[in-house]
ChimeraX commands (.cxc) that place a marker at each C-alpha (Angstrom):
marker #1 position 0.00,0.00,0.00 radius 0.5
marker #1 position 2.74,2.42,0.98 radius 0.5
marker #1 position 4.77,1.48,-2.09 radius 0.5
marker #1 position 1.87,2.44,-4.35 radius 0.5
marker #1 position 1.39,5.76,-2.55 radius 0.5
marker #1 position 5.13,6.44,-2.80 radius 0.5
marker #1 position 5.16,5.66,-6.52 radius 0.5
marker #1 position 2.16,7.90,-7.11 radius 0.5
marker #1 position 3.85,10.76,-5.26 radius 0.5
marker #1 position 7.07,10.29,-7.24 radius 0.5
marker #1 position 5.10,10.22,-10.49 radius 0.5
marker #1 position 3.30,13.44,-9.58 radius 0.5
marker #1 position 6.58,15.16,-8.72 radius 0.5
marker #1 position 8.12,14.08,-12.03 radius 0.5
marker #1 position 5.10,15.40,-13.93 radius 0.5
marker #1 position 5.26,18.75,-12.14 radius 0.5
marker #1 position 9.01,19.08,-12.76 radius 0.5
marker #1 position 8.70,18.31,-16.47 radius 0.5
marker #1 position 5.83,20.73,-16.89 radius 0.5
marker #1 position 7.79,23.42,-15.09 radius 0.5
marker #1 position 10.90,22.82,-17.23 radius 0.5
marker #1 position 8.82,22.94,-20.38 radius 0.5
marker #1 position 7.28,26.20,-19.19 radius 0.5
marker #1 position 10.48,28.02,-18.21 radius 0.5
marker #1 position 12.99,26.48,-20.65 radius 0.5
marker #1 position 12.10,28.70,-23.65 radius 0.5
marker #1 position 12.63,31.81,-21.56 radius 0.5
marker #1 position 16.11,30.60,-20.57 radius 0.5
marker #1 position 17.19,29.80,-24.14 radius 0.5
marker #1 position 17.17,33.41,-25.25 radius 0.5
marker #1 position 20.46,34.81,-26.46 radius 0.5
marker #1 position 22.07,36.81,-23.70 radius 0.5
marker #1 position 22.91,40.40,-24.39 radius 0.5
marker #1 position 24.97,42.96,-22.51 radius 0.5
marker #1 position 22.02,43.99,-20.32 radius 0.5
marker #1 position 21.47,40.42,-19.07 radius 0.5
marker #1 position 21.99,40.04,-15.32 radius 0.5
marker #1 position 24.97,38.17,-13.92 radius 0.5
marker #1 position 23.35,35.75,-11.49 radius 0.5
marker #1 position 26.71,34.75,-10.02 radius 0.5
marker #1 position 27.35,38.35,-8.97 radius 0.5
marker #1 position 23.82,38.76,-7.63 radius 0.5
marker #1 position 24.23,35.72,-5.36 radius 0.5
marker #1 position 27.88,36.63,-4.68 radius 0.5
marker #1 position 29.20,33.17,-5.58 radius 0.5
marker #1 position 31.97,31.88,-7.80 radius 0.5
marker #1 position 30.82,30.33,-11.11 radius 0.5
marker #1 position 32.20,26.94,-10.03 radius 0.5
marker #1 position 30.44,27.00,-6.64 radius 0.5
marker #1 position 28.67,23.86,-5.45 radius 0.5
marker #1 position 24.88,23.76,-5.14 radius 0.5
marker #1 position 25.16,23.84,-1.33 radius 0.5
marker #1 position 27.18,27.07,-1.52 radius 0.5
marker #1 position 24.61,28.63,-3.84 radius 0.5
marker #1 position 21.78,27.68,-1.50 radius 0.5
marker #1 position 23.66,29.01,1.54 radius 0.5
marker #1 position 24.41,32.29,-0.26 radius 0.5
marker #1 position 20.75,32.65,-1.26 radius 0.5
marker #1 position 19.58,31.95,2.29 radius 0.5
marker #1 position 22.07,34.45,3.74 radius 0.5
marker #1 position 21.15,37.20,1.29 radius 0.5
marker #1 position 17.41,36.49,1.53 radius 0.5
marker #1 position 17.57,36.95,5.30 radius 0.5
marker #1 position 19.42,40.22,4.81 radius 0.5
marker #1 position 17.26,41.73,2.05 radius 0.5
marker #1 position 13.79,40.30,2.76 radius 0.5
marker #1 position 11.28,43.21,2.74 radius 0.5
marker #1 position 9.94,42.20,6.16 radius 0.5
marker #1 position 13.41,42.61,7.67 radius 0.5
marker #1 position 14.98,45.31,5.50 radius 0.5
marker #1 position 12.76,48.39,5.25 radius 0.5
marker #1 position 14.76,50.11,2.49 radius 0.5
marker #1 position 12.72,50.66,-0.71 radius 0.5
marker #1 position 15.37,48.94,-2.81 radius 0.5
marker #1 position 15.10,45.71,-0.80 radius 0.5
marker #1 position 12.07,44.56,-2.79 radius 0.5
marker #1 position 13.93,44.84,-6.11 radius 0.5
marker #1 position 17.00,43.18,-4.60 radius 0.5
marker #1 position 14.87,40.32,-3.31 radius 0.5
marker #1 position 13.28,39.86,-6.75 radius 0.5
marker #1 position 16.75,39.71,-8.31 radius 0.5
marker #1 position 17.86,37.16,-5.70 radius 0.5
marker #1 position 14.82,34.99,-6.37 radius 0.5
marker #1 position 15.40,35.16,-10.13 radius 0.5
marker #1 position 19.07,34.27,-9.74 radius 0.5
marker #1 position 18.33,31.37,-7.39 radius 0.5
marker #1 position 15.60,30.06,-9.68 radius 0.5
marker #1 position 18.20,29.67,-12.42 radius 0.5
marker #1 position 21.29,28.67,-10.43 radius 0.5
marker #1 position 19.44,26.50,-7.94 radius 0.5
marker #1 position 18.23,24.12,-10.66 radius 0.5
marker #1 position 21.01,22.07,-12.29 radius 0.5
marker #1 position 19.44,21.95,-15.77 radius 0.5
marker #1 position 18.83,25.70,-15.86 radius 0.5
marker #1 position 22.26,26.37,-14.38 radius 0.5
marker #1 position 23.99,24.37,-17.12 radius 0.5
marker #1 position 22.21,26.36,-19.81 radius 0.5
marker #1 position 22.92,29.65,-18.07 radius 0.5
marker #1 position 26.57,28.74,-17.44 radius 0.5
marker #1 position 27.16,27.99,-21.13 radius 0.5
marker #1 position 25.64,31.34,-22.08 radius 0.5
marker #1 position 27.63,33.06,-19.34 radius 0.5
marker #1 position 30.89,31.52,-20.61 radius 0.5
marker #1 position 30.11,32.67,-24.16 radius 0.5
marker #1 position 29.41,36.16,-22.82 radius 0.5
marker #1 position 32.78,36.26,-21.04 radius 0.5
marker #1 position 34.70,35.67,-24.28 radius 0.5
marker link #1:1,2 radius 0.2
marker link #1:2,3 radius 0.2
marker link #1:3,4 radius 0.2
marker link #1:4,5 radius 0.2
marker link #1:5,6 radius 0.2
marker link #1:6,7 radius 0.2
marker link #1:7,8 radius 0.2
marker link #1:8,9 radius 0.2
marker link #1:9,10 radius 0.2
marker link #1:10,11 radius 0.2
marker link #1:11,12 radius 0.2
marker link #1:12,13 radius 0.2
marker link #1:13,14 radius 0.2
marker link #1:14,15 radius 0.2
marker link #1:15,16 radius 0.2
marker link #1:16,17 radius 0.2
marker link #1:17,18 radius 0.2
marker link #1:18,19 radius 0.2
marker link #1:19,20 radius 0.2
marker link #1:20,21 radius 0.2
marker link #1:21,22 radius 0.2
marker link #1:22,23 radius 0.2
marker link #1:23,24 radius 0.2
marker link #1:24,25 radius 0.2
marker link #1:25,26 radius 0.2
marker link #1:26,27 radius 0.2
marker link #1:27,28 radius 0.2
marker link #1:28,29 radius 0.2
marker link #1:29,30 radius 0.2
marker link #1:30,31 radius 0.2
marker link #1:31,32 radius 0.2
marker link #1:32,33 radius 0.2
marker link #1:33,34 radius 0.2
marker link #1:34,35 radius 0.2
marker link #1:35,36 radius 0.2
marker link #1:36,37 radius 0.2
marker link #1:37,38 radius 0.2
marker link #1:38,39 radius 0.2
marker link #1:39,40 radius 0.2
marker link #1:40,41 radius 0.2
marker link #1:41,42 radius 0.2
marker link #1:42,43 radius 0.2
marker link #1:43,44 radius 0.2
marker link #1:44,45 radius 0.2
marker link #1:45,46 radius 0.2
marker link #1:46,47 radius 0.2
marker link #1:47,48 radius 0.2
marker link #1:48,49 radius 0.2
marker link #1:49,50 radius 0.2
marker link #1:50,51 radius 0.2
marker link #1:51,52 radius 0.2
marker link #1:52,53 radius 0.2
marker link #1:53,54 radius 0.2
marker link #1:54,55 radius 0.2
marker link #1:55,56 radius 0.2
marker link #1:56,57 radius 0.2
marker link #1:57,58 radius 0.2
marker link #1:58,59 radius 0.2
marker link #1:59,60 radius 0.2
marker link #1:60,61 radius 0.2
marker link #1:61,62 radius 0.2
marker link #1:62,63 radius 0.2
marker link #1:63,64 radius 0.2
marker link #1:64,65 radius 0.2
marker link #1:65,66 radius 0.2
marker link #1:66,67 radius 0.2
marker link #1:67,68 radius 0.2
marker link #1:68,69 radius 0.2
marker link #1:69,70 radius 0.2
marker link #1:70,71 radius 0.2
marker link #1:71,72 radius 0.2
marker link #1:72,73 radius 0.2
marker link #1:73,74 radius 0.2
marker link #1:74,75 radius 0.2
marker link #1:75,76 radius 0.2
marker link #1:76,77 radius 0.2
marker link #1:77,78 radius 0.2
marker link #1:78,79 radius 0.2
marker link #1:79,80 radius 0.2
marker link #1:80,81 radius 0.2
marker link #1:81,82 radius 0.2
marker link #1:82,83 radius 0.2
marker link #1:83,84 radius 0.2
marker link #1:84,85 radius 0.2
marker link #1:85,86 radius 0.2
marker link #1:86,87 radius 0.2
marker link #1:87,88 radius 0.2
marker link #1:88,89 radius 0.2
marker link #1:89,90 radius 0.2
marker link #1:90,91 radius 0.2
marker link #1:91,92 radius 0.2
marker link #1:92,93 radius 0.2
marker link #1:93,94 radius 0.2
marker link #1:94,95 radius 0.2
marker link #1:95,96 radius 0.2
marker link #1:96,97 radius 0.2
marker link #1:97,98 radius 0.2
marker link #1:98,99 radius 0.2
marker link #1:99,100 radius 0.2
marker link #1:100,101 radius 0.2
marker link #1:101,102 radius 0.2
marker link #1:102,103 radius 0.2
marker link #1:103,104 radius 0.2
marker link #1:104,105 radius 0.2
marker link #1:105,106 radius 0.2
marker link #1:106,107 radius 0.2
view
């Protein structure tokens, strides 16, 4: 019984992940231009940083710039940038795509 429930949950998670990737992947495949944000700088991590380091950096910066904690008007925009950067760098598939584009931009 528990095996069936576990398999159903795993199947639902896989479906949600694939739908999400299909939804956001076209937006990430755009050619980067000079005005594109550098997510590594936003999260203050090295481009070769491990996923744990990226998560820790996001958590640290989110605590610092969350609008409930930081009352500066710019904290909302900073938090949006942090969320956008973590959405890309926190997911391995999106990070690989972004990293390739980032490397091409650095040349």
